[in-house]
C-alpha positions in Angstrom: 105.5 75.3 53.1 104.6 71.6 53.9 101.2 70.3 53.4 99.7 67.3 55.1 102.1 64.4 55.4 104.6 65.8 52.8 107.9 66.7 54.2 109.3 70.3 53.4 110.7 70.5 49.8 108.9 67.4 48.7 107.6 69.1 45.5 111.1 70.4 44.6 112.5 66.9 45.2 110.0 65.4 42.9 110.9 68.1 40.2 114.6 67.6 40.6 114.0 63.6 40.4 112.1 64.1 37.2 114.7 66.3 35.7 117.4 64.0 36.7 115.6 60.9 35.0 115.3 62.8 31.7 118.9 63.9 31.7 120.1 60.4 32.5 117.8 58.9 29.6 119.1 61.5 27.4 122.9 60.6 28.3 122.1 56.9 27.5 120.7 57.8 24.2 123.7 59.3 23.1 125.7 57.7 20.2 129.2 56.5 20.2 131.6 54.8 18.3 131.8 54.5 14.5 129.0 55.7 12.3 127.3 53.1 9.9 127.5 53.7 6.4 124.0 52.3 5.9 120.7 52.7 7.6 120.1 49.7 10.0 116.2 49.9 9.3 116.0 50.6 5.6 119.3 49.8 4.2 119.7 53.2 2.6 123.1 55.1 2.5 123.7 57.5 5.6 125.2 60.9 3.9 128.7 61.6 5.1 127.7 64.9 6.6 125.4 63.2 9.0 127.9 60.6 10.0 130.6 63.3 10.7 127.8 65.4 12.5 126.7 62.5 14.7 129.4 59.9 15.6 127.9 56.5 16.2 124.8 57.3 14.1 122.9 54.1 12.9 119.8 55.4 11.1 119.2 57.7 8.2 117.1 61.0 8.9 113.9 59.4 7.7 114.2 56.4 9.9 115.3 58.4 13.0 112.4 60.8 12.5 109.9 58.0 12.8 111.6 56.6 15.6 111.4 59.8 17.4 107.8 60.3 16.8 107.1 56.9 18.1 109.1 57.7 21.3 107.3 61.1 21.8 104.0 59.5 21.5 104.8 57.0 24.3 107.0 59.2 26.4 104.5 59.0 29.5 104.6 62.5 30.7 101.6 64.7 30.7 102.9 67.9 29.3 99.4 69.6 29.2 98.8 69.3 32.9 95.1 69.9 32.7 92.7 67.5 34.8 91.2 66.4 31.4 94.4 65.2 30.1 95.2 63.5 33.4 92.0 61.4 33.2 92.9 60.1 29.8 
């Protein structure tokens, strides 16, 4: 059901676009190539099990966890969806 000036299916198109963007960002973040033996951030050795499990890994678990936390904090998505969180 269209409302106002929005074409039929506009909401679904927006949802699909958001999902496609997220998938593309995830694909771009996939690692490739040979794994580093030492973390690029702190210089600590990267365990062999991690290097084998994640080809192309460049960070140790600790540094990767810190980077992931920073990225989540700046993701730009309002996951709560309440009006209060949209006003912040």
